[in-house]
KOLVOGU-465271 format. One record per atom (N, C-alpha, C): x, z, y. Coordinates in steps of 0.1 Angstrom, whole numbers, plus 5000, padded with zeros to 4 digits. Each point is the difference from the previous one (the first is absolute). Example, Ala and Ser with C-alpha at 12.3 -4.5 7.8 and 13.67 -1.06 7.14 Angstrom:
BEGIN
513250784943
499150005012
500950005012
499649935011
500950005011
499250085011
END
This chain:
BEGIN
588919823387
499949865006
499650015015
500549915008
499850015014
498549965003
499550075010
498649975004
500049875008
498849945001
499949875007
500250025015
499950125006
500150025014
501450005004
500349925010
501449995006
499850025015
500850095005
500050025015
501449995005
500049975013
501349995007
500150115011
501250075000
500250105009
501449995006
500250075011
501450005006
500950074991
501249954999
501150074992
500550115008
500550104993
500650125006
501450024994
500750095006
501450034995
499950064986
498950064996
499850054986
499949894990
499849885005
499949884991
501349934998
501150055005
501349934999
500449964986
499950094990
500349964987
499349874995
498750005003
499249894996
500349875008
500350025013
500449895008
501349934996
500950094996
501349954995
499849924987
499250054991
499749934988
499449875002
499049995009
499349875003
501049915007
500950065008
501149925007
500949934990
500350074989
500849954989
499349884993
498750014998
499249894994
500049885009
499850035013
500049895010
501349935000
501150075000
501449944999
500149914988
499650054989
500149934987
499249875000
498850005007
499249895001
500649895009
500750045010
500649915010
501349944995
500950094994
501349954996
500049944986
500949894999
500149954986
500750104991
499949994987
500550104991
501550025002
500849895002
501450025001
500450075013
499150015010
500450075012
499650155001
499250044990
499550145001
501050114998
501049984992
501050104998
500850025013
500449895007
500750015012
499150075011
498749975000
499250065010
499950154997
499950044987
499950144997
501250075004
501249944999
501250075004
500150025015
499549905008
500050025014
499050095006
498950034992
498950095004
500150134992
501250034995
500150134992
499750125008
500250005013
499850115008
498550025003
499350074991
498650015001
499650085012
500850095005
499750085011
499949915013
500849905001
500049915011
498749925000
499649954988
498849934998
498850085003
500050124995
498950095003
499850035015
501250005007
499950025014
499349885007
500249884995
499349895006
498550014998
499650044988
498650024998
499450115010
500850115002
499650105009
499849955014
500949915004
499949945013
498849925002
499749924989
498849925000
498750085001
500050114992
498950095000
499750075014
501150035006
499950085013
500049915012
500149874998
500049905012
498649965003
499550035012
498649975004
499849855001
501049925000
499849855001
500049944986
500250084990
499949954986
499050084992
499449944990
499050074992
500349984985
500650094994
500349994985
498950064992
499549934991
498850044993
500250004985
499250084992
500050004986
498649964995
500049924990
498749984993
500050104988
499050084999
500050104989
498750004992
500150034988
498850024991
500150144994
499150034991
500050134994
499750004985
500350104993
499650024987
498950114999
499350004989
499050104998
500650144999
499750085010
500550145000
501550015003
500649895006
501450015003
500249955014
501250025005
500449965014
500049855001
500149965013
500049855003
501349944994
499949874998
501249924995
500249895010
501349995004
500449895010
500049874992
499349905006
499949874994
500949905007
500150015013
500849905008
500250055014
500749935008
500250035014
500149885008
500050025013
500249895010
500350065014
500749925008
500350045013
499349915010
499350065010
499349935010
500850025014
500249895006
500650005014
499349905009
500150025013
499349915009
501149925007
499949875000
501049925007
499249875003
500849895004
499349885003
499949924987
499049915000
499849924988
501149904998
500649965012
501049905000
501050035011
501349984997
501050035010
499849935013
499449895000
499949925013
498650005005
499150074993
498650015005
499650145001
499650045012
499750145003
498650044995
499749994987
498850044994
500250124991
499550125003
500350124992
499449984986
500750064990
499550004986
500550134993
499350044990
500450114992
500849934988
501350054999
500849954989
500050094988
499749954989
499950084987
501349964992
500950104999
501349974993
500250114990
501149984992
500450094989
498850044991
499149904999
498850034991
500449984986
499650104992
500350004985
499050084993
499649954988
499250084991
500850024987
500050124996
500850034987
499549914989
501049954992
499649914989
499050064991
500250134997
499150064990
498650035006
499849975013
498750035006
499449875006
500549884995
499449875004
498649994996
499249915006
498649974996
499150115002
500350095009
499050125002
499550015014
500349895008
499450005013
500950065011
501250044997
500950065010
500449905010
500349874996
500449905010
498949975010
498749994995
498949975009
499850125009
500250124995
499850125008
501050015012
501349954997
501050005010
499749905011
499549884996
499649905010
498850055008
499150064993
498850055007
500450115011
501050084996
500550105010
500849935011
500749894998
500749935010
498949945010
499049944994
498949945009
499450115009
499750124993
499450115008
500950055011
501350004997
501050045010
500149915011
499949864997
500049905011
498850025009
498850024994
498850025007
500150125009
500650114995
500150125009
500949975012
501049914998
500949965011
499449895009
498949954996
499449895008
500849874998
500549984988
500949884997
499349924990
500049875002
499349904992
500849934989
501350025000
500849924991
500750104990
500149964988
500850074989
501149904996
501250064998
501149924995
500650084988
500349934989
500550074989
501349934995
501050084997
501349954995
500049994985
500249884994
500049984986
501349934996
500650064990
501349944995
499749874993
500849895003
499649874994
500050004985
500850094994
500050004985
498850074994
499250065008
498850084995
498849915000
499849924989
498949915000
498750074999
499950114993
498850084998
499550055014
501050055008
499650065013
499649885009
500649894999
499749885009
498549964996
499749994988
498649964996
499050115004
500450134999
499150105003
499650005015
501049985009
499750005014
499349875004
500449894993
499349875003
498550014997
499650074989
498650024997
499350085011
500750085007
499450095010
500049935014
500449875000
500049935013
501349995008
501150054994
501249995007
500649864998
500449945011
500749874999
501450015004
500949914995
501450015004
500249965014
500850085007
500249975014
501449945002
501050054992
501449955001
500750054988
501149934996
500850044989
501350065006
500350124996
501250075004
501050004989
501249945002
501050004990
501150095004
500650074990
501150095002
501249964992
501250035005
501249974993
501150095004
501050044992
501150085004
500949915010
500550075010
500949935010
501149934993
500650064990
501249944993
499649874993
498849994994
499549884994
499849895011
499450045011
499749905011
501449945005
500950095002
501449965005
500649914990
499950034987
500649914990
499449865000
498750005001
499349875000
500349925013
500050075011
500449935012
501449945000
500950084994
501449954999
500149884991
499250004989
500049894991
499449885007
499050025008
499449895007
500949945010
500850085007
500949955010
501149924993
500550054989
501149934992
499449864996
498750004996
499549874996
499949905012
499650055012
500049915011
501449965004
501050095000
501349965003
500549894990
499750014987
500449904990
499449875003
498749995004
499449885003
500649935013
500350095010
500649955012
501449944997
500850064992
501349954996
499949874993
499149994990
499849884993
499649885009
499150035010
499649905009
501149955009
500950095004
501149965008
501049924993
500250024986
500949934992
499549864996
498749985002
499449884995
500449885009
500649894994
500449895009
498949935007
500349975012
499049935009
500249854998
499049924997
500149864998
500249935014
501049925001
500249935012
498949905004
499749995012
498949915005
500549864998
499149914996
500349864997
499549925013
500949925006
499649935012
498949904996
499249975010
498949904998
500649874998
499449914992
500549874998
500949984989
500450114993
500949994988
499149964988
500749974989
499349964988
499150114995
500550125001
499350124994
498750025007
500049985014
498850025007
499049904998
500349884995
499049904998
499450004986
500550094991
499450014986
498650045001
END
């Protein structure tokens, strides 16, 4: 059984198998069930994905971390991960913030303090950088995560929506056809002739 102690440390290239496994869980949490098989097919090249983790690990502007616990007399167990980066809190406001993204706790290790440990590490990282703001990315379908971060004082700043370009193009085309149809109907509509003043109809 895992001990109650959870700590957060920087990820290393030796952690790649665990990072890939946590990445799979994160993808499954974000994507609907019907989209997971397609995502798996496009991300079949594990070597390319591992390379992305290596780049994050070795990039001084990013901080990839693991929340780990331990067993009695055994090695540590990875509970979750998160990526910290420094950017502006808002695209139009030049206020620096630490962004916590790709945050995930393995399903089998929920309710053991890993999530709070990752947020604590993000706050400590921000303080080390002299930054006062924390920003976290939460998928809109993850109600548990939204409630978790709300309890810790995070308030919604903006809603970001995503869509495939093909879907947007199709919807735009449908909208344009609808506008054209309305315009054609308006043009065909007969215009009632004006009635001169003083006629019987104008005196009704």
